[in-house]
N, C-alpha and C positions, 0 to 999 in steps of 0.2 A: 059545219065549216062555213065561214063567211068569206066571200070573195071580195077582196079589197081593190081599190084603184091604185095602180102604180104608174109612174112616169116611164114612158117608153121612148120619148124623144124630146129634145129641146130645140127651140127655134129662136131666131133673132127678131122675127116679126110675126104678128098674128095672122096675116094673110097666108103665109107659108104653112103655118100650123093648121089653119082651117082647110087648106087644100089637102093636107095629109089626113085630116079627120074625114074628109069626104071620100078619099081613096079607101080608107078603112070601111066606111059605111057602105060603099059600093061592093065591098067584099063581105058584108054581113057582120062587121065588127063595130060595136058601138064604142065611141070614144068621146072624151071631153077635152076642151082646151082651157087651160088656166093661165093666169098671169097676163092676159091681153089688156087689162085695164092699166097695168103699169106701163106696158108698151105704148098705149095710146096717150097716157099722160105725158110721156117723154118722147112724143113723136118727133122724128127727125134725128133722134139719137138711137144708136143701136141698143136693143133691149138686153144684150149680153146673155142670151140664153134663158131669159126669164119667162118666156112663153113655153109652156109644157103641154105635151099631148099625153093623156092618160087613158088607160083602158083597164078592164078587169084583169086581175092577175092570171086567171085561167086562160085568157085570150092573148096575153102579152107576147108569147113566143111567136104565134101565128101573125100577130100584128107587126112585129119587128121584121119578120120575113117578108111581108108584103111591102113595107116601106123600103127595105133593102133592095128588093127586086125592082121597085120603081126607080131608085137611085141608079142602079146599073143600066136601066133602059135609057135614062137621061144622059148618060155619059157617052 
């Protein structure tokens, strides 16, 4: 069985996505950010959710829980 990358979150800017990626890395989950080139090309304009955070399907549930927990602490 091959573990594939799936999108677990979308962001309007690459900095926010990179911070989420680092949070996951701090918790032992590897992730990648895609779409940041589009956001950079059109800097100053909202990326409209084109920046995506992806991780392996087997770690997706845990990654989403970590991100959700962080959101709750920020509120």
